DRENVOTI-737444 format. One record per residue (C-alpha): residue number from 1; residue in three letters; chain; z, x, y. Coordinates in nm, 4 decimals. Example, Ala and Ser with C-alpha at 12.3 -4.5 7.8 and 13.67 -1.06 7.14 Angstrom:
   rolo   kemar   roke          w          u          v
      1     ALA      A     0.7800     1.2300    -0.4500
      2     SER      A     0.7140     1.3670    -0.1060
This chain:
   rolo   kemar   roke          w          u          v
      1     MET      A     0.9473    -3.5756    -0.9437
      2     ILE      A     0.9674    -3.2727    -0.6079
      3     SER      A     1.1936    -2.9822    -0.7072
      4     LYS      A     1.4042    -2.9128    -0.4618
      5     ASN      A     1.2628    -2.5723    -0.4041
      6     ALA      A     0.8893    -2.6805    -0.4520
      7     ARG      A     0.8695    -2.5689    -0.0750
      8     TYR      A     0.9832    -2.2263    -0.1376
      9     TRP      A     0.7895    -2.1586    -0.4920
     10     ILE      A     0.4562    -2.3042    -0.3203
     11     TRP      A     0.4711    -2.0930    -0.0145
     12     ILE      A     0.5055    -1.7860    -0.2208
     13     THR      A     0.2510    -1.8510    -0.4365
     14     LEU      A     0.0110    -1.8988    -0.1230
     15     ALA      A     0.1008    -1.5578    -0.0338
     16     LEU      A     0.1263    -1.3493    -0.3530
     17     GLY      A    -0.1216    -1.5472    -0.5532
     18     TYR      A    -0.1187    -1.6494    -0.9421
     19     ASN      A    -0.0630    -1.4802    -1.2947
     20     THR      A     0.2066    -1.2044    -1.1723
     21     ASP      A     0.4692    -1.0754    -1.3066
     22     LYS      A     0.6644    -1.0406    -0.9145
     23     ILE      A     0.7701    -1.4222    -1.0010
     24     ASN      A     0.9705    -1.3538    -1.2816
     25     LYS      A     1.1172    -1.0604    -1.0842
     26     LEU      A     1.1986    -1.2826    -0.8136
     27     TYR      A     1.3219    -1.5618    -1.0127
     28     GLU      A     1.5829    -1.3123    -1.1831
     29     LEU      A     1.7087    -1.1398    -0.8832
     30     TYR      A     1.7852    -1.4463    -0.6825
     31     THR      A     2.0234    -1.7267    -0.7763
     32     ASP      A     1.9029    -1.9316    -0.5231
     33     ILE      A     1.5230    -1.8423    -0.3907
     34     ALA      A     1.6166    -2.0205    -0.0897
     35     GLU      A     1.8149    -1.7038    -0.0134
     36     PHE      A     1.4799    -1.5302    -0.0365
     37     CYS      A     1.2558    -1.7232     0.1736
     38     LEU      A     1.4861    -1.7189     0.4477
     39     GLY      A     1.6209    -1.4072     0.4418
     40     GLY      A     1.2605    -1.3173     0.6286
     41     GLU      A     1.1371    -0.9301     0.6420
     42     LYS      A     1.4312    -0.7159     0.6197
     43     GLU      A     1.5608    -0.9497     0.2974
     44     TRP      A     1.1341    -0.9260     0.1458
     45     ARG      A     1.1603    -0.5147     0.1765
     46     PHE      A     1.5191    -0.5113     0.0587
     47     CYS      A     1.4645    -0.7115    -0.2805
     48     GLY      A     1.2573    -0.4248    -0.3994
     49     VAL      A     0.9665    -0.6151    -0.5891
     50     LEU      A     0.6676    -0.6493    -0.3074
     51     SER      A     0.4524    -0.4319    -0.1538
     52     ASN      A     0.3355    -0.3876     0.2157
     53     GLY      A     0.0439    -0.5883     0.1431
     54     ASP      A     0.2771    -0.8887    -0.0098
     55     ILE      A     0.5115    -0.8804     0.3068
     56     ASN      A     0.1968    -0.9149     0.5346
     57     LYS      A     0.0805    -1.2287     0.3367
     58     LEU      A     0.4359    -1.4029     0.3383
     59     LYS      A     0.4742    -1.2894     0.7293
     60     SER      A     0.1274    -1.4645     0.7696
     61     ILE      A     0.1064    -1.7839     0.5755
     62     LYS      A     0.2993    -2.0503     0.7288
     63     LYS      A     0.5767    -2.2848     0.5266
     64     SER      A     0.3902    -2.5663     0.6797
     65     GLU      A     0.0775    -2.5153     0.4183
     66     ALA      A     0.3748    -2.5666     0.1184
     67     ASP      A     0.4521    -2.9209     0.2468
     68     LYS      A     0.0990    -3.0084     0.2434
     69     ILE      A     0.0510    -2.9845    -0.0777
     70     MET      A     0.4008    -3.1514    -0.1445
     71     LYS      A     0.2541    -3.4339     0.0744
     72     ARG      A    -0.0624    -3.4203    -0.1104
     73     CYS      A     0.1273    -3.4737    -0.4602
     74     GLU      A     0.3328    -3.7593    -0.3273
     75     GLU      A     0.0468    -3.9074    -0.2238
     76     LEU      A    -0.1015    -3.9081    -0.5653
     77     GLY      A     0.2006    -3.9332    -0.7946
     78     TYR      A     0.2301    -3.6063    -0.9305
     79     SER      A     0.5670    -3.4097    -0.9808
     80     ILE      A     0.6246    -3.0631    -0.8955
     81     VAL      A     0.8072    -2.8680    -1.1387
     82     CYS      A     0.9417    -2.5032    -1.0728
     83     ILE      A     1.0834    -2.1693    -1.2238
     84     ASP      A     1.4196    -2.3146    -1.1194
     85     ASP      A     1.4292    -2.6374    -1.2577
     86     SER      A     1.6387    -2.7517    -1.5670
     87     VAL      A     1.2958    -2.9047    -1.6774
     88     TYR      A     1.1126    -2.6051    -1.6362
     89     PRO      A     0.9917    -2.5164    -2.0083
     90     GLU      A     1.1821    -2.2249    -2.0975
     91     CYS      A     0.9023    -2.1070    -2.3217
     92     LEU      A     0.7299    -2.0551    -1.9868
     93     ARG      A     0.9955    -1.8742    -1.8603
     94     ASN      A     0.9925    -1.5978    -2.1164
     95     ILE      A     0.6354    -1.4577    -2.0747
     96     TYR      A     0.5041    -1.2070    -1.8894
     97     ALA      A     0.3342    -1.3844    -1.5082
     98     SER      A     0.5456    -1.7446    -1.5677
     99     PRO      A     0.3731    -1.9983    -1.3268
    100     ALA      A     0.6368    -2.0423    -1.0426
    101     VAL      A     0.5186    -2.3705    -1.0092
    102     LEU      A     0.3397    -2.6004    -1.2322
    103     TYR      A     0.2006    -2.9285    -1.0810
    104     VAL      A     0.2291    -3.2727    -1.3373
    105     SER      A     0.0303    -3.6030    -1.3830
    106     GLY      A     0.2131    -3.7403    -1.6480
    107     ASN      A     0.5234    -3.7076    -1.8464
    108     LEU      A     0.5780    -3.3416    -1.9467
    109     PRO      A     0.7029    -3.3765    -2.3168
    110     ASP      A     1.0271    -3.1963    -2.4794
    111     ILE      A     0.8142    -2.8835    -2.5457
    112     ASP      A     1.0913    -2.6406    -2.6086
    113     ASN      A     1.2743    -2.8689    -2.8819
    114     THR      A     0.9793    -3.0065    -3.0773
    115     LEU      A     0.6771    -2.8282    -3.2711
    116     SER      A     0.3709    -2.7694    -3.0562
    117     ILE      A     0.0394    -2.6324    -3.1923
    118     GLY      A    -0.2430    -2.4988    -2.9341
    119     ILE      A    -0.5756    -2.5726    -3.0872
    120     VAL      A    -0.8802    -2.3679    -2.8890
    121     GLY      A    -1.2074    -2.2947    -2.9668
    122     THR      A    -1.5909    -2.3217    -2.8204
    123     ARG      A    -1.7079    -2.5575    -2.5463
    124     ARG      A    -2.0231    -2.5894    -2.7729
    125     ALA      A    -1.8871    -2.6739    -3.0862
    126     SER      A    -2.0800    -2.7783    -3.3838
    127     ASN      A    -2.0200    -3.1739    -3.5251
    128     TYR      A    -1.8344    -2.9602    -3.8092
    129     GLY      A    -1.5921    -2.8291    -3.5213
    130     THR      A    -1.5951    -3.0972    -3.2965
    131     HIS      A    -1.4884    -3.2923    -3.6329
    132     ASN      A    -1.2292    -3.0922    -3.7630
    133     ALA      A    -1.0281    -3.0655    -3.4120
    134     TYR      A    -1.0391    -3.4150    -3.3622
    135     LYS      A    -0.8746    -3.4433    -3.7266
    136     PHE      A    -0.5894    -3.1768    -3.6919
    137     GLY      A    -0.5265    -3.3125    -3.3766
    138     TYR      A    -0.5021    -3.6697    -3.5045
    139     ALA      A    -0.3088    -3.5432    -3.8278
    140     LEU      A    -0.0343    -3.3446    -3.6713
    141     SER      A     0.0000    -3.5736    -3.3695
    142     LYS      A     0.0552    -3.8149    -3.6452
    143     CYS      A     0.3499    -3.6014    -3.7366
    144     GLY      A     0.5267    -3.6016    -3.4293
    145     VAL      A     0.3609    -3.2532    -3.3215
    146     ILE      A     0.2838    -3.1638    -2.9431
    147     THR      A    -0.0868    -3.0650    -2.9127
    148     VAL      A    -0.2000    -2.8367    -2.6423
    149     SER      A    -0.5192    -2.7620    -2.5039
    150     GLY      A    -0.7343    -2.6742    -2.2137
    151     GLY      A    -0.9364    -3.0391    -2.1681
    152     ALA      A    -1.3168    -2.8189    -2.1863
    153     LEU      A    -1.6244    -2.9500    -2.3142
    154     GLY      A    -1.6479    -2.9056    -2.7216
    155     VAL      A    -1.3042    -2.8151    -2.9764
    156     ASP      A    -1.0524    -2.8813    -2.6386
    157     CYS      A    -1.1444    -3.2719    -2.5719
    158     ALA      A    -1.2266    -3.3495    -2.9445
    159     SER      A    -0.8280    -3.2221    -3.0140
    160     HIS      A    -0.7121    -3.3947    -2.7376
    161     ARG      A    -0.9129    -3.7375    -2.8406
    162     GLY      A    -0.7616    -3.7360    -3.1895
    163     SER      A    -0.4120    -3.7174    -3.0431
    164     LEU      A    -0.4675    -3.9919    -2.8071
    165     ALA      A    -0.6291    -4.1825    -3.0892
    166     ALA      A    -0.2229    -4.0962    -3.3035
    167     LYS      A    -0.0817    -4.2296    -3.0300
    168     GLY      A     0.0687    -3.8711    -3.0077
    169     LYS      A     0.1571    -3.6293    -2.7275
    170     THR      A    -0.1145    -3.4246    -2.5976
    171     VAL      A    -0.0854    -3.1843    -2.2634
    172     CYS      A    -0.3749    -3.0312    -2.1094
    173     VAL      A    -0.3832    -2.7057    -1.9317
    174     LEU      A    -0.6347    -2.7170    -1.6526
    175     GLY      A    -0.7909    -2.4138    -1.4668
    176     CYS      A    -0.8262    -2.5808    -1.1846
    177     GLY      A    -0.6281    -2.8595    -0.9723
    178     ILE      A    -0.5383    -3.1771    -1.1759
    179     ASN      A    -0.7089    -3.4301    -0.8979
    180     TYR      A    -1.0359    -3.1746    -0.8878
    181     ASN      A    -1.2868    -3.4122    -1.0941
    182     TYR      A    -1.3700    -3.1181    -1.3053
    183     LEU      A    -1.6134    -3.2369    -1.5801
    184     PRO      A    -1.6445    -3.5887    -1.4911
    185     GLN      A    -1.7561    -3.7044    -1.8662
    186     ASN      A    -1.3940    -3.6074    -1.9983
    187     LYS      A    -1.1958    -3.8225    -1.6935
    188     ASP      A    -1.1262    -4.0991    -1.9045
    189     MET      A    -0.9523    -3.9227    -2.0937
    190     ARG      A    -0.7173    -3.7262    -1.8793
    191     ASP      A    -0.6449    -4.0705    -1.7410
    192     ALA      A    -0.5224    -4.1461    -2.0995
    193     ILE      A    -0.3405    -3.8194    -2.1531
    194     THR      A    -0.0939    -3.9133    -1.8343
    195     ASN      A     0.0342    -4.2200    -2.0163
    196     ASP      A     0.1044    -4.0126    -2.3372
    197     GLY      A     0.1734    -3.6586    -2.2538
    198     ALA      A     0.0825    -3.4527    -1.9408
    199     LEU      A    -0.2204    -3.3003    -1.7424
    200     ILE      A    -0.0644    -2.9663    -1.5819
    201     SER      A    -0.1838    -2.6862    -1.4098
    202     GLU      A    -0.0717    -2.4011    -1.1746
    203     TYR      A    -0.2972    -2.4837    -0.9039
    204     PRO      A    -0.2663    -2.6945    -0.6257
    205     PRO      A    -0.4131    -3.0698    -0.6586
    206     ASP      A    -0.7506    -2.9766    -0.5097
    207     THR      A    -0.8043    -2.6304    -0.6263
    208     PRO      A    -1.1820    -2.5994    -0.7746
    209     PRO      A    -1.2458    -2.4534    -1.0854
    210     ILE      A    -1.2748    -2.0265    -1.0053
    211     GLY      A    -1.4010    -1.8319    -1.3306
    212     TYR      A    -1.0717    -1.5961    -1.3469
    213     GLN      A    -0.8649    -1.9015    -1.3384
    214     PHE      A    -0.9131    -1.9859    -1.7097
    215     PRO      A    -0.8417    -1.6695    -1.8775
    216     ALA      A    -0.5321    -1.6932    -1.6411
    217     ARG      A    -0.5056    -2.0476    -1.8120
    218     ASN      A    -0.5107    -1.9181    -2.1590
    219     ARG      A    -0.1698    -1.7477    -2.1279
    220     ILE      A     0.0009    -2.0891    -2.0773
    221     ILE      A    -0.1250    -2.3000    -2.3484
    222     ALA      A    -0.0077    -2.0010    -2.5497
    223     ALA      A     0.3036    -2.0251    -2.4097
    224     LEU      A     0.3786    -2.3708    -2.4844
    225     SER      A     0.2421    -2.3425    -2.8349
    226     ASN      A     0.4681    -2.2539    -3.1236
    227     GLY      A     0.1104    -2.1089    -3.2623
    228     VAL      A    -0.2451    -2.1636    -3.1246
    229     LEU      A    -0.5346    -2.2998    -3.4001
    230     ILE      A    -0.8759    -2.1864    -3.3466
    231     ILE      A    -1.1389    -2.3908    -3.4307
    232     GLU      A    -1.4905    -2.2360    -3.4031
    233     SER      A    -1.4856    -1.9079    -3.1748
    234     GLY      A    -1.7471    -1.6900    -3.1349
    235     ILE      A    -1.7413    -1.2809    -3.0504
    236     LYS      A    -1.6793    -1.2958    -2.6941
    237     SER      A    -1.5239    -1.6931    -2.6729
    238     GLY      A    -1.2591    -1.7285    -2.3814
    239     SER      A    -1.0825    -1.8830    -2.6720
    240     LEU      A    -1.0052    -1.5334    -2.8707
    241     ILE      A    -0.8581    -1.5136    -2.5358
    242     THR      A    -0.5768    -1.7290    -2.6078
    243     ALA      A    -0.5266    -1.6020    -2.9528
    244     ASN      A    -0.4346    -1.2537    -2.8025
    245     TYR      A    -0.2112    -1.3648    -2.5962
    246     ALA      A    -0.0420    -1.6085    -2.8899
    247     LEU      A    -0.0273    -1.2755    -3.1005
    248     GLU      A     0.1305    -1.1445    -2.7791
    249     MET      A     0.3790    -1.3386    -2.7424
    250     GLY      A     0.4516    -1.3207    -3.1170
    251     LYS      A     0.3533    -1.7041    -3.1924
    252     GLU      A     0.1407    -1.7894    -3.5110
    253     LEU      A    -0.2437    -1.7745    -3.4850
    254     PHE      A    -0.4016    -2.0139    -3.7537
    255     ALA      A    -0.8363    -2.0055    -3.8137
    256     LEU      A    -1.0522    -2.2933    -3.9635
    257     LEU      A    -1.2223    -2.1285    -4.2214
    258     GLY      A    -1.6262    -2.1057    -4.0886
    259     ASN      A    -1.9667    -2.0265    -4.2534
    260     ASN      A    -2.1123    -1.6931    -4.0646
    261     SER      A    -2.2676    -1.8716    -3.7565
    262     PRO      A    -2.2411    -1.7021    -3.4156
    263     GLN      A    -1.9942    -1.9799    -3.3289
    264     ASN      A    -1.7505    -1.8776    -3.5970
    265     GLU      A    -1.7956    -1.4966    -3.5634
    266     GLY      A    -1.4519    -1.4879    -3.3845
    267     SER      A    -1.2241    -1.6979    -3.5653
    268     ASN      A    -1.3450    -1.5331    -3.9152
    269     ALA      A    -1.2702    -1.1809    -3.7341
    270     ARG      A    -0.9595    -1.2829    -3.7052
    271     ILE      A    -0.9173    -1.4303    -4.0506
    272     LYS      A    -1.0845    -1.1088    -4.1944
    273     GLU      A    -0.8550    -0.8313    -3.9551
    274     GLY      A    -0.5423    -1.0266    -4.1076
    275     THR      A    -0.4224    -1.1793    -3.7574
    276     ALA      A    -0.5358    -1.5080    -3.7950
    277     ILE      A    -0.3383    -1.7069    -4.1045
    278     PRO      A    -0.7096    -1.9248    -4.2612
    279     VAL      A    -0.6442    -2.3335    -4.2542
    280     THR      A    -0.8276    -2.6242    -4.4237
    281     ASP      A    -0.5726    -2.8515    -4.3669
    282     PHE      A    -0.3180    -2.9656    -4.1606
    283     MET      A    -0.0527    -2.9240    -4.3888
    284     ASP      A    -0.1506    -2.5185    -4.3960
    285     ILE      A     0.0196    -2.5193    -4.0396
    286     LEU      A     0.3123    -2.7175    -4.0944
    287     SER      A     0.4180    -2.5206    -4.4193
    288     ALA      A     0.4649    -2.2049    -4.1478
    289     PHE      A     0.7042    -2.3818    -3.9427
    290     ASP      A     0.9375    -2.5521    -4.2455
    291     ASN      A     1.2355    -2.4391    -4.0285
    292     ILE      A     1.1304    -2.6277    -3.7406
    293     TYR      A     0.9100    -2.9278    -3.8974
    294     LEU      A     1.1749    -3.0156    -4.1335
    295     LYS      A     1.4444    -3.0954    -3.8838
    296     ASP      A     1.5069    -3.4666    -3.8226
    297     GLY      A     1.3205    -3.6678    -3.5893
    298     TYR      A     0.9849    -3.5797    -3.7447
    299     LYS      A     0.7222    -3.9132    -3.8902
    300     GLU      A     0.6733    -3.9041    -4.2753
    301     ILE      A     0.3120    -3.7527    -4.3922
    302     ASP      A     0.2842    -3.9197    -4.7259
    303     GLU      A    -0.0044    -4.1605    -4.6630
    304     LEU      A    -0.1610    -3.9537    -4.4184
    305     ASN      A    -0.5125    -3.7969    -4.6230
    306     PHE      A    -0.6614    -3.5231    -4.3706
    307     ALA      A    -0.9948    -3.5412    -4.5542
    308     ASP      A    -1.0294    -3.9466    -4.4754
    309     ILE      A    -0.9642    -3.9184    -4.0967
    310     GLU      A    -1.2218    -4.0730    -3.8977
    311     GLU      A    -1.3217    -4.0930    -3.5658
    312     ILE      A    -1.1615    -4.4169    -3.4160
    313     PRO      A    -1.1871    -4.5350    -3.0247
    314     VAL      A    -0.9072    -4.4928    -2.7976
    315     LYS      A    -0.8572    -4.8216    -2.5383
    316     GLY      A    -0.9442    -4.7624    -2.2432
    317     MET      A    -1.1444    -4.4304    -2.2940
    318     VAL      A    -1.5037    -4.4292    -2.2724
    319     TYR      A    -1.6281    -4.1052    -2.4835
    320     LYS      A    -1.9698    -3.9634    -2.3825
    321     LYS      A    -2.0779    -3.7145    -2.6091
    322     PRO      A    -2.2163    -3.3919    -2.4784
    323     SER      A    -2.5853    -3.3673    -2.5172
    324     ASN      A    -2.7298    -3.0565    -2.7172
    325     ASN      A    -3.0371    -3.0219    -2.5368
    326     ASN      A    -2.9293    -2.6596    -2.4605
    327     LYS      A    -2.9398    -2.7195    -2.0399
    328     ALA      A    -2.6924    -2.5777    -1.8630
    329     ASP      A    -2.4232    -2.7765    -1.7339
    330     LYS      A    -2.2659    -2.6755    -1.4056
    331     THR      A    -1.9473    -2.7991    -1.4258
    332     ALA      A    -1.8766    -2.6076    -1.7505
    333     GLU      A    -1.6678    -2.2745    -1.7685
    334     PRO      A    -1.8760    -1.9720    -1.6119
    335     GLU      A    -2.0526    -1.7630    -1.9094
    336     GLN      A    -2.1717    -1.3971    -1.8367
    337     LYS      A    -2.5328    -1.3642    -1.8084
    338     PRO      A    -2.7332    -1.1014    -2.0069
    339     VAL      A    -2.8624    -0.7896    -1.7501
    340     HIS      A    -3.0588    -0.4935    -1.7809
    341     LYS      A    -2.8340    -0.1513    -1.8242
    342     PRO      A    -2.9842     0.1658    -1.7987
    343     ASP      A    -2.9346     0.4321    -2.0631
    344     VAL      A    -2.6263     0.5729    -1.9413
    345     LYS      A    -2.4534     0.8069    -2.1547
    346     LEU      A    -2.0866     0.7314    -2.2196
    347     LYS      A    -1.7842     0.7993    -2.4242
    348     GLY      A    -1.4988     0.5750    -2.5388
    349     ASP      A    -1.3128     0.3111    -2.3396
    350     LEU      A    -1.5934     0.3810    -2.0754
    351     LYS      A    -1.8489     0.2936    -2.2554
    352     LYS      A    -1.6816    -0.0286    -2.4131
    353     VAL      A    -1.6318    -0.1294    -2.0512
    354     TYR      A    -1.9285    -0.0988    -1.9519
    355     GLU      A    -2.1090    -0.2414    -2.2157
    356     PHE      A    -1.8923    -0.5301    -2.1688
    357     LEU      A    -1.9461    -0.5878    -1.8125
    358     SER      A    -2.2239    -0.8178    -1.7256
    359     ALA      A    -2.4204    -0.9607    -1.3777
    360     GLU      A    -2.1135    -1.1947    -1.3647
    361     PRO      A    -1.7531    -1.0864    -1.2147
    362     VAL      A    -1.4734    -1.0162    -1.5239
    363     HIS      A    -1.1093    -1.0622    -1.4408
    364     ILE      A    -0.9658    -0.7456    -1.5449
    365     ASP      A    -0.7394    -0.9301    -1.8082
    366     VAL      A    -1.0225    -1.0897    -1.9771
    367     ILE      A    -1.1992    -0.7399    -1.9928
    368     SER      A    -0.8436    -0.5961    -2.1793
    369     ASN      A    -0.7722    -0.9199    -2.4003
    370     GLN      A    -1.1720    -0.9424    -2.5441
    371     LEU      A    -1.1765    -0.5337    -2.6033
    372     PHE      A    -0.8320    -0.4917    -2.7132
    373     ILE      A    -0.7495    -0.2302    -2.4784
    374     PRO      A    -0.4584    -0.2016    -2.2326
    375     VAL      A    -0.4891    -0.2905    -1.8893
    376     PHE      A    -0.4051     0.0920    -1.7769
    377     ARG      A    -0.6548     0.2185    -1.9657
    378     VAL      A    -0.9206    -0.0706    -1.8647
    379     SER      A    -0.8245    -0.0085    -1.5323
    380     VAL      A    -0.8580     0.3776    -1.5541
    381     ALA      A    -1.2166     0.3151    -1.6747
    382     LEU      A    -1.3162     0.0640    -1.4162
    383     THR      A    -1.2036     0.3370    -1.1618
    384     GLN      A    -1.4074     0.6233    -1.3024
    385     LEU      A    -1.7209     0.3872    -1.3590
    386     GLN      A    -1.6760     0.2686    -0.9976
    387     ILE      A    -1.7102     0.6378    -0.8900
    388     MET      A    -2.0240     0.6689    -1.0994
    389     GLY      A    -2.1740     0.4180    -0.8865
    390     LEU      A    -2.1755     0.1646    -1.2490
    391     VAL      A    -1.9316    -0.1135    -1.1393
    392     LYS      A    -1.8739    -0.3172    -0.8253
    393     ALA      A    -1.5007    -0.4510    -0.7555
    394     GLU      A    -1.4995    -0.7833    -0.6377
    395     PRO      A    -1.1997    -1.0026    -0.4830
    396     GLY      A    -0.9046    -1.0594    -0.7565
    397     ARG      A    -0.9153    -0.8059    -0.9780
    398     ARG      A    -1.3037    -0.8865    -1.0954
    399     PHE      A    -1.5253    -0.6672    -1.1775
    400     VAL      A    -1.9189    -0.6684    -1.2020
    401     LEU      A    -2.1999    -0.4449    -1.2741
    402     LYS      A    -2.3797    -0.2932    -0.9887
């Protein structure tokens, strides 16, 4: 399936970019986006949504670029679902910066009318973390719940494997194009997901992974989920970005009780501060959704014993356990590198933002989410730090220490 307005929405995203609320504004203004796209510069200025820079980008990008992407999707057998399609998830329309386009491999389940739980956590999960991620994925799927995660190493792929073993539906939201072979060791898993769920991305099929795309991806995981479960999350883990999005969207947040290791600092902190419900069993999650779960159509759970769940192989999928040799994985999501910082006397937001930044570029939304500081205040702090010569801005609203 390719949306009738796919050409227009793809063209718009090529010009305006991703993770922008201008998509929502255009969707609300136009009953048919073709009116906007074909209206030309006069219409673009009249709508009151776009800056001069946006208009110049629309003028510079040819619609034939969108045609190439559509042709590529046809070759690969991918669907293109746009924000104005009837099958586009309503839960995604109701967030800030809805994706204009979803590229889909497989079949997107009825996410709006089915209980769905996001499962996120560290890529460097312990055996306890991966085993529990698998068990929660398995048990929830056995109960007819849709699981949602990001396909990364560690917790993500363990939860996907659990859902696949239970023959349940799972959705994998990627931070790159679906056809890009990101994390080759998980290719069999991604292929298996398309049989009983969907791989989705807001990026065209061959888009490579770039650091700032992953925090943006996390807003989609949170939006597709009625609740989000954190399993092993360090204090600066990207999974906490998903957790923050979930709280902002009014979703339930759960966290697996863990020990006092660094891998659990972030998730345990959420429990201590009262923003996450502590869980040890899948029933802790289902009981929070009695009004949804107890509707007709869900499976019986009487014979499902969480403690007895063990990993079983999935037909057609070869799982290669990541090595624990602590060598850097070149295909993994980028992490911040330590850097020597001069001793500078700063206070308040300036101090917090400066201490958070490193030698690796970080998106402004990541800074805001990790430090729990509103974006506008982060922006002010970054501007002051740039004036002081301590911070440098890079393309895509990313910032790095000088």
